[in-house]
Every structure is written in structure tokens, then in C-alpha cells.
PAPA-104399 format. One line per field, with one value per atom (N, C-alpha, C): atom name; x negated, y, z; residue in three letters. Coordinates in steps of 0.001 Angstrom, whole numbers. Layout:
<rodos>
atomo: c(CA; ...)
x: c(X; ...)
y: c(Y; ...)
z: c(Z; ...)
residuo: c(ala; ...)
</rodos>
This chain:
<rodos>
atomo: c(N; CA; C; N; CA; C; N; CA; C; N; CA; C; N; CA; C; N; CA; C; N; CA; C; N; CA; C; N; CA; C; N; CA; C; N; CA; C; N; CA; C; N; CA; C; N; CA; C; N; CA; C; N; CA; C; N; CA; C; N; CA; C; N; CA; C; N; CA; C; N; CA; C; N; CA; C; N; CA; C; N; CA; C; N; CA; C; N; CA; C; N; CA; C; N; CA; C; N; CA; C; N; CA; C; N; CA; C; N; CA; C; N; CA; C; N; CA; C; N; CA; C; N; CA; C; N; CA; C; N; CA; C; N; CA; C; N; CA; C; N; CA; C; N; CA; C; N; CA; C; N; CA; C; N; CA; C; N; CA; C; N; CA; C; N; CA; C; N; CA; C; N; CA; C; N; CA; C; N; CA; C; N; CA; C; N; CA; C; N; CA; C; N; CA; C; N; CA; C; N; CA; C; N; CA; C; N; CA; C; N; CA; C; N; CA; C; N; CA; C; N; CA; C; N; CA; C; N; CA; C; N; CA; C; N; CA; C; N; CA; C; N; CA; C; N; CA; C; N; CA; C; N; CA; C; N; CA; C; N; CA; C; N; CA; C; N; CA; C; N; CA; C; N; CA; C; N; CA; C; N; CA; C; N; CA; C; N; CA; C; N; CA; C; N; CA; C; N; CA; C; N; CA; C; N; CA; C; N; CA; C; N; CA; C; N; CA; C; N; CA; C; N; CA; C; N; CA; C; N; CA; C; N; CA; C; N; CA; C; N; CA; C; N; CA; C; N; CA; C; N; CA; C; N; CA; C; N; CA; C; N; CA; C; N; CA; C; N; CA; C; N; CA; C; N; CA; C; N; CA; C; N; CA; C; N; CA; C; N; CA; C; N; CA; C; N; CA; C; N; CA; C; N; CA; C; N; CA; C; N; CA; C; N; CA; C; N; CA; C; N; CA; C; N; CA; C; N; CA; C; N; CA; C; N; CA; C; N; CA; C; N; CA; C; N; CA; C; N; CA; C; N; CA; C; N; CA; C; N; CA; C; N; CA; C; N; CA; C; N; CA; C; N; CA; C; N; CA; C; N; CA; C; N; CA; C; N; CA; C; N; CA; C; N; CA; C; N; CA; C; N; CA; C; N; CA; C; N; CA; C; N; CA; C; N; CA; C; N; CA; C; N; CA; C; N; CA; C; N; CA; C; N; CA; C; N; CA; C; N; CA; C; N; CA; C; N; CA; C; N; CA; C; N; CA; C; N; CA; C; N; CA; C; N; CA; C; N; CA; C; N; CA; C; N; CA; C; N; CA; C; N; CA; C; N; CA; C; N; CA; C; N; CA; C; N; CA; C; N; CA; C; N; CA; C; N; CA; C; N; CA; C)
x: c(-980; -198; -1282; -692; -1544; -703; -1650; -1594; -1276; -648; -373; -527; -1673; -1998; -1095; -254; 552; -18; 128; -240; 792; 593; 1682; 2506; 2435; 3282; 4655; 3586; 4522; 5659; 4889; 5713; 7197; 6724; 7855; 8894; 8019; 9001; 10250; 9629; 10048; 11584; 10978; 12234; 13015; 12997; 13620; 14628; 13999; 15044; 15934; 15459; 16268; 17661; 17110; 18126; 18897; 18882; 19116; 20805; 19936; 20569; 21944; 21492; 22398; 23745; 22931; 23842; 25146; 24176; 24987; 26413; 25999; 27018; 28083; 27744; 28421; 29609; 28751; 30123; 30740; 30578; 31093; 32371; 32529; 33770; 34792; 34847; 35839; 36035; 35260; 35192; 35553; 35643; 35648; 34161; 34005; 32642; 31873; 32610; 32240; 31299; 32071; 31040; 29494; 30003; 28619; 27829; 28340; 26991; 26824; 27326; 26742; 25811; 26250; 25336; 23802; 23979; 22148; 22149; 22670; 21927; 20749; 21243; 20151; 19715; 19135; 17339; 17021; 15787; 14821; 15759; 16241; 17185; 16273; 17299; 16840; 15790; 15982; 15334; 13602; 13759; 12431; 11410; 12627; 11522; 10745; 12146; 11284; 10559; 10137; 9307; 7884; 8250; 7038; 6237; 7159; 6882; 5852; 6814; 6119; 4892; 4668; 3596; 2148; 2246; 2422; 1077; 1922; 1303; 922; 1036; 690; 1235; 2881; 3338; 3212; 3497; 3894; 5452; 5610; 6956; 7398; 8448; 9254; 10642; 11242; 13132; 13137; 13902; 14747; 15556; 16183; 17233; 16761; 15246; 14521; 13790; 13651; 12769; 13538; 12960; 13288; 12815; 12931; 12926; 12936; 12118; 12521; 11323; 11814; 11020; 10269; 9274; 8748; 9003; 9907; 9814; 9080; 9085; 7515; 8469; 6694; 7311; 7324; 7647; 7143; 6529; 5180; 3930; 3204; 3759; 2924; 2914; 3645; 3488; 1545; 1480; 95; -659; -565; -1513; -1501; -314; 98; -882; -1054; -1552; -2928; -3638; -5359; -5953; -5063; -4926; -3728; -4018; -2767; -2529; -3266; -2868; -2835; -1642; -1489; -460; -729; -660; 774; 1186; 2647; 1988; 2771; 2949; 3404; 2882; 3691; 5228; 4928; 7011; 7280; 7070; 8156; 7761; 7025; 7394; 8225; 8085; 8588; 9890; 10445; 12117; 12621; 11528; 12478; 12310; 11663; 11946; 13379; 13600; 14654; 15838; 15998; 16999; 16894; 16435; 16264; 16749; 16133; 16908; 18566; 18674; 19794; 20782; 20627; 21156; 21400; 19924; 20303; 21830; 21487; 22554; 23817; 24290; 25130; 25630; 24452; 24902; 25480; 24780; 25435; 26361; 26997; 27785; 29535; 30107; 31890; 32520; 31788; 32641; 33755; 35114; 35363; 35865; 35193; 36057; 35319; 34957; 33939; 34202; 33652; 33782; 32716; 32936; 32508; 30974; 30772; 28892; 28765; 29119; 28865; 28051; 29019; 28583; 27479; 27541; 26002; 24884; 25343; 23897; 23202; 24467; 24052; 23162; 24031; 23455; 22322; 21594; 20635; 19433; 19950; 18633; 18795; 20327; 19677; 18665; 18569; 17881; 16314; 16238; 14655; 14168; 15032; 14330; 13966; 14751; 14657; 13627; 13707; 13334; 12017; 11714; 10331; 9598; 10540; 9590; 9327; 10770; 10593; 9751; 9001; 8581; 7132; 6856; 5262; 5254; 6252; 6427; 6145; 5754; 5500; 6813; 7015; 8580; 8945; 7860; 7891; 8417; 8415; 8264; 9890; 9576; 11184; 12334; 11909; 13035; 13610; 12755; 12298; 13574; 12967; 13814; 15015; 15222; 17063; 17684; 17676; 18473; 18028; 17533; 17489; 18822; 18921; 19909; 20928; 21817; 22367; 23966; 24604; 25793; 27288; 27907; 29380; 28458; 27358; 26830; 27965; 27840; 28263; 27258; 28325; 27253; 27050; 27322; 27323; 26231; 25458; 24060; 23274; 21729; 20789; 19993; 19601; 19134; 17883; 16926; 15609; 16256; 15484; 15337; 14673; 14764; 14132; 12678; 12759; 12108; 10701; 10995; 9679; 8873; 9516; 8773; 8252; 8789; 8031; 7062; 6018; 4653; 4212; 2935; 2448; 2364; 1914; 1872; 3002; 4104; 5655; 5896; 5167; 5515; 4131; 3702; 2347; 2273; 2838; 3012; 4468)
y: c(-1137; 156; 1091; 2070; 3153; 4687; 5005; 6146; 7658; 8145; 9727; 10814; 11911; 12935; 14040; 14600; 15846; 16842; 17987; 19706; 19786; 20232; 20904; 21938; 22940; 23858; 22745; 21394; 20762; 20093; 19761; 19069; 19918; 21051; 21938; 22267; 22726; 22501; 21306; 20463; 18821; 18801; 18976; 18892; 20207; 21149; 22622; 22244; 21587; 21496; 19967; 18874; 18153; 18745; 19209; 19706; 20803; 21288; 22540; 21626; 20327; 19534; 18798; 18449; 17941; 19112; 20068; 21397; 21506; 21739; 22247; 21033; 19651; 18866; 18617; 18835; 18765; 19605; 21371; 22154; 21843; 21102; 21049; 20399; 19909; 19059; 20295; 21064; 22559; 23120; 22858; 23672; 23076; 23511; 22707; 22808; 21598; 21114; 21794; 22996; 23742; 24818; 25279; 26402; 25728; 24748; 24000; 23448; 23232; 23068; 24814; 25230; 26908; 27631; 27149; 27429; 27030; 25775; 25462; 25708; 26669; 27368; 28599; 28789; 30137; 30004; 28313; 27950; 26920; 26445; 25331; 23470; 23688; 22483; 21011; 20204; 18981; 18337; 18561; 17337; 18472; 19668; 20500; 19925; 19996; 19460; 18127; 17117; 15740; 15631; 16491; 16639; 16953; 18331; 18342; 17351; 16628; 15689; 14310; 13867; 13048; 13527; 14767; 15166; 15844; 16360; 16529; 15358; 14465; 13242; 12222; 12332; 11675; 9595; 9950; 8948; 8190; 6560; 5810; 6076; 5631; 5612; 4107; 4402; 3399; 3090; 1919; 1161; 1149; 1799; 2232; 1729; 1036; -769; -1518; -1697; -3135; -2459; -1741; -1367; -1344; -1886; -1491; -584; 149; 848; 1406; 1216; 1261; 1935; 3901; 4460; 4170; 4524; 3879; 5295; 5013; 6278; 6888; 7906; 8259; 8482; 8535; 8774; 10065; 10418; 11896; 12677; 11423; 11599; 12143; 11557; 12137; 13335; 14538; 15720; 16505; 15318; 15828; 15664; 14785; 15213; 16547; 16703; 18641; 19450; 18928; 20242; 20291; 19316; 19086; 19291; 18570; 18895; 19826; 20447; 20646; 19928; 19072; 17717; 16018; 15850; 14179; 13666; 12400; 11238; 10374; 9715; 9158; 7870; 6818; 5989; 6160; 5480; 5671; 6007; 4356; 4134; 5432; 6010; 7110; 8148; 8574; 9483; 8807; 8114; 7940; 7623; 7725; 7249; 8874; 9958; 10570; 11219; 11090; 10911; 11088; 9407; 9100; 9578; 9883; 10927; 11872; 12408; 14067; 13656; 12296; 11666; 11417; 10866; 10879; 11998; 13108; 14339; 14520; 14993; 15567; 14634; 13392; 13041; 13196; 12915; 13739; 15253; 15985; 17270; 17177; 16938; 16685; 15653; 15253; 14511; 15546; 14775; 15290; 15038; 15069; 14694; 15814; 15573; 16387; 16879; 15624; 15587; 15055; 15295; 14844; 13166; 12268; 10189; 10106; 8620; 8005; 7596; 7718; 7711; 8618; 10291; 11371; 11369; 11152; 11083; 9561; 9104; 7990; 8513; 9287; 9722; 11131; 11748; 12588; 12164; 11291; 10599; 9864; 9627; 8607; 10244; 11269; 12477; 13263; 12913; 13884; 12279; 11218; 9964; 10762; 10611; 10694; 12340; 13163; 14187; 14650; 13994; 14298; 13203; 11692; 10580; 10563; 10850; 10217; 12031; 12724; 14060; 15134; 14975; 15989; 15274; 14349; 14304; 14138; 15016; 15482; 17108; 17441; 19003; 19604; 20219; 21356; 21905; 22204; 22176; 23570; 24639; 26253; 26430; 25490; 25413; 24517; 23549; 22557; 23572; 24323; 25090; 26370; 26847; 27934; 26834; 25695; 25534; 24565; 24610; 24219; 25231; 26446; 27689; 28148; 27096; 27308; 27627; 28395; 28814; 27938; 27519; 26673; 27206; 26384; 26744; 26985; 27434; 28232; 28062; 28896; 29352; 30045; 29929; 31125; 32205; 33430; 35143; 35954; 35369; 36019; 35551; 34579; 33743; 34590; 35024; 34722; 33130; 33657; 32433; 32481; 31341; 30906; 31212; 32242; 31749; 30845; 29823; 28335; 29278; 30408; 30778; 31113; 31516; 31712; 30265; 28973; 27490; 26983; 27895; 27158; 27216; 26039; 26398; 27297; 27489; 28135; 27838; 26551; 25778; 24860; 24877; 24889; 25118; 26169; 26777; 26656; 25637; 26014; 24176; 22860; 21772; 21811)
z: c(-97; 76; 0; -630; -1161; -202; 472; 1322; 493; 286; -294; 458; 276; 904; 609; 1633; 1423; 2310; 1511; 2882; 3337; 4638; 5575; 4637; 3764; 3282; 2199; 1639; 931; 1434; 3077; 3925; 4359; 4651; 5145; 3750; 2499; 1543; 1767; 1179; 1218; 2018; 3307; 4514; 4240; 3746; 4224; 2767; 1802; 502; 821; 1291; 1716; 2345; 3673; 4856; 3882; 3251; 1946; 1251; 1051; -120; 1176; 2262; 3110; 3427; 4057; 4563; 3375; 2294; 1033; 572; 854; 617; 1672; 2522; 3966; 3877; 3307; 2773; 2139; 807; -399; -270; 1090; 1124; 1528; 1532; 1774; 713; -284; -2168; -2822; -4280; -5372; -6166; -6915; -6898; -8012; -8841; -9867; -8616; -7993; -6873; -6779; -5981; -5861; -6722; -7999; -9181; -9331; -9218; -9405; -8368; -7046; -6589; -6588; -7101; -7811; -8672; -9231; -10779; -10270; -8960; -8385; -7513; -7438; -6822; -7430; -7204; -7927; -8410; -8989; -9096; -8744; -8747; -7625; -8971; -9985; -11303; -11133; -10980; -11082; -9216; -8204; -6876; -6788; -8384; -7952; -9016; -10287; -11206; -10312; -9347; -8799; -7721; -7182; -5990; -6914; -8453; -9122; -9630; -9847; -10515; -9514; -7958; -7213; -6867; -6377; -5925; -6561; -7632; -9142; -8585; -8668; -8068; -9728; -9264; -10908; -11218; -12407; -12741; -12287; -11938; -11054; -11593; -11755; -12138; -10763; -10561; -9393; -9342; -10246; -10009; -9433; -9548; -9001; -8147; -7660; -6500; -5267; -3836; -2303; -1480; -1217; -137; 952; 2189; 3802; 3765; 4088; 4484; 5987; 6380; 7860; 8237; 9433; 10467; 10822; 11663; 11912; 13490; 14453; 15749; 16015; 17162; 17459; 17861; 17969; 18773; 17100; 15898; 14711; 14672; 15514; 15314; 15905; 16314; 17115; 15675; 14953; 13258; 13199; 12909; 12318; 12853; 14243; 15272; 14457; 14147; 13844; 12380; 11771; 10325; 9579; 8605; 7062; 6851; 6502; 4980; 5824; 5805; 6294; 5402; 5791; 4881; 5471; 4270; 3979; 2984; 3491; 2221; 1178; -108; -1399; -1587; -951; -989; -241; 435; 1346; 308; 278; -1166; -2239; -2549; -3830; -3424; -1698; -1932; -1655; -1773; -1510; -2653; -3869; -5239; -5592; -5592; -5874; -5019; -3560; -3471; -4191; -4468; -5377; -6449; -7415; -8517; -8481; -7391; -7401; -7271; -6254; -6263; -7550; -8022; -9597; -10064; -10284; -11227; -10875; -9310; -8909; -9227; -9326; -9401; -10320; -11444; -13079; -13244; -12522; -12856; -12952; -13682; -13981; -12592; -11302; -10295; -9777; -9544; -8909; -7653; -6674; -5200; -4456; -3377; -2111; -1986; -2156; -2191; -1066; -820; -41; -323; -1840; -2274; -2161; -1878; -2013; -57; 534; 2213; 2103; 1582; 1653; 1356; 493; -70; 536; 1216; 1960; 3240; 3910; 5171; 5003; 3762; 3429; 3319; 2933; 2818; 4428; 4969; 6200; 7357; 7051; 7946; 7324; 6345; 5748; 5762; 5857; 6443; 7966; 8491; 10373; 10742; 10285; 10416; 10342; 8779; 8595; 7823; 7732; 7219; 8781; 9374; 10279; 11561; 11583; 12838; 12680; 11586; 11565; 11547; 11250; 11514; 12974; 13230; 14524; 15190; 16127; 16761; 16193; 16422; 16425; 14599; 13469; 12027; 12105; 12623; 12699; 13321; 14327; 14841; 13230; 13065; 11503; 10965; 10331; 9525; 9111; 10327; 10497; 10497; 10308; 9866; 8111; 7299; 5818; 5164; 4077; 3113; 2664; 2673; 1840; 1242; 667; -198; 905; 835; 1500; 2962; 3359; 4574; 5293; 6800; 6926; 6960; 6692; 6221; 6897; 8526; 9880; 10586; 10087; 10701; 9859; 10207; 9286; 8885; 7705; 7121; 6593; 7070; 5846; 4340; 4028; 2521; 1773; 793; -56; -158; -818; -1800; -229; 712; 1769; 1904; 1895; 1727; 463; -275; -1973; -1981; -2157; -1977; -3099; -3438; -3933; -5693; -5313; -6405; -7480; -7219; -7167; -9052; -9130; -10540; -11105; -11163; -11695; -12033; -11550; -11888; -12977)
residuo: c(met; met; met; lys; lys; lys; asn; asn; asn; ile; ile; ile; lys; lys; lys; ile; ile; ile; lys; lys; lys; tyr; tyr; tyr; asn; asn; asn; gln; gln; gln; leu; leu; leu; leu; leu; leu; phe; phe; phe; leu; leu; leu; tyr; tyr; tyr; ala; ala; ala; tyr; tyr; tyr; leu; leu; leu; arg; arg; arg; leu; leu; leu; ile; ile; ile; asp; asp; asp; leu; leu; leu; ser; ser; ser; leu; leu; leu; asp; asp; asp; arg; arg; arg; ser; ser; ser; lys; lys; lys; trp; trp; trp; thr; thr; thr; asn; asn; asn; trp; trp; trp; lys; lys; lys; glu; glu; glu; phe; phe; phe; gln; gln; gln; asp; asp; asp; tyr; tyr; tyr; phe; phe; phe; lys; lys; lys; asn; asn; asn; ile; ile; ile; pro; pro; pro; ala; ala; ala; pro; pro; pro; ser; ser; ser; ser; ser; ser; val; val; val; ala; ala; ala; gln; gln; gln; tyr; tyr; tyr; val; val; val; leu; leu; leu; asn; asn; asn; ser; ser; ser; phe; phe; phe; lys; lys; lys; leu; leu; leu; pro; pro; pro; glu; glu; glu; ile; ile; ile; asp; asp; asp; phe; phe; phe; asn; asn; asn; asn; asn; asn; phe; phe; phe; ser; ser; ser; phe; phe; phe; phe; phe; phe; pro; pro; pro; glu; glu; glu; glu; glu; glu; lys; lys; lys; leu; leu; leu; trp; trp; trp; thr; thr; thr; asn; asn; asn; arg; arg; arg; leu; leu; leu; arg; arg; arg; ala; ala; ala; ile; ile; ile; phe; phe; phe; ser; ser; ser; lys; lys; lys; thr; thr; thr; leu; leu; leu; tyr; tyr; tyr; tyr; tyr; tyr; arg; arg; arg; glu; glu; glu; asp; asp; asp; asp; asp; asp; ile; ile; ile; leu; leu; leu; tyr; tyr; tyr; cys; cys; cys; tyr; tyr; tyr; lys; lys; lys; leu; leu; leu; leu; leu; leu; tyr; tyr; tyr; asp; asp; asp; phe; phe; phe; asn; asn; asn; ser; ser; ser; leu; leu; leu; leu; leu; leu; asn; asn; asn; ser; ser; ser; asp; asp; asp; asn; asn; asn; glu; glu; glu; asn; asn; asn; tyr; tyr; tyr; his; his; his; leu; leu; leu; gly; gly; gly; ile; ile; ile; glu; glu; glu; lys; lys; lys; leu; leu; leu; arg; arg; arg; leu; leu; leu; asn; asn; asn; ile; ile; ile; ala; ala; ala; arg; arg; arg; tyr; tyr; tyr; tyr; tyr; tyr; ser; ser; ser; arg; arg; arg; val; val; val; leu; leu; leu; gly; gly; gly; arg; arg; arg; met; met; met; ile; ile; ile; leu; leu; leu; trp; trp; trp; lys; lys; lys; asp; asp; asp; leu; leu; leu; asp; asp; asp; arg; arg; arg; leu; leu; leu; met; met; met; ser; ser; ser; ile; ile; ile; glu; glu; glu; his; his; his; phe; phe; phe; phe; phe; phe; gln; gln; gln; asn; asn; asn; glu; glu; glu; his; his; his; phe; phe; phe; glu; glu; glu; his; his; his; leu; leu; leu; ser; ser; ser; leu; leu; leu; ser; ser; ser; glu; glu; glu; val; val; val; ile; ile; ile; pro; pro; pro; asp; asp; asp; asp; asp; asp; phe; phe; phe; tyr; tyr; tyr; lys; lys; lys; thr; thr; thr)
</rodos>
């Protein structure tokens, strides 16, 4: 099993983006799908983020239909690594799973779906489980606290939100 280097700012971005998807999907239950799709026209598309993951980490092409993913949940003690190093390591499968979640969400976003259904909720829960148990446990508490308020679809305008643009890595638009 190959290990992949991930820079701390890349980790923050992936966590923020996946949290944005989770919160946005949750809020999409209360509005129509077209408005939801329109929201994602104003931020980096999930296909762009998936391509960034593929290119940045030099991932192999995978047939998702014939590949089983079991991301390794991190312990809270893994946060200590982030204190001492701005480069962290994940198993290749853990990053491939991130790519798969982005790929699946992109397919859903571009579908002609009109109603929230069980398949969407399952994807939302898989995304939430991944970013909180795999990515989030490598992020320092102060940064996690900041990322909790990431912008999202149908957000409460009375609260201050962290803009996604504040956590996009410098190399995002270069890949």
C-alpha cells in the first residue's frame, strides 16, 4: 500500500470542500434542485476538485465499480502530527476514496434529479463520515473550529461564514 504526501493546506481545503457539500446537500432538502445546481456554478465544481486530487497526488485511474474502499479512520492523536509537520501522509486508498466521493457528487450534481432521495442521503453521510473521521482527525483544533463555519448552500445569512476562497490552495488553479 502506497502512502501519499498531503500538505496541510491541501488537507484544510479538502475538508472544507467536503463539509460544504455535506451542509449544502442537507439544506437542499428544503429547496428545489435547480437552485442547488445553480449554487455550485459559483464555486469550483466538484469535477475540478476531483481533477485537482487526481493530479496533485498522482493517483492511478481506477474502475470504481470493481474497487472496494475502506478508508482508515484516524485517531484524535493524529492531530499531533500536524503540530510538528505541514506535510502529512495518507494511504493511497484514503485519497482515492476522496476522489470517488467527489466523482459521485459530481455525477449527482449533473443529473436531472428533482427530489432529495435515500441515495443522496447515503452519499451525504459517506462524505460527512470521511471528512470528519479521516481528514478531520489530522487537523488542528483551531483550524477545525474555523472550518466548521464554511459557506454553503442555503446558509443562514445572519451568521458569519468562512469563504471557500480563503482555503483554496495556491496550486489549485495551476493543475
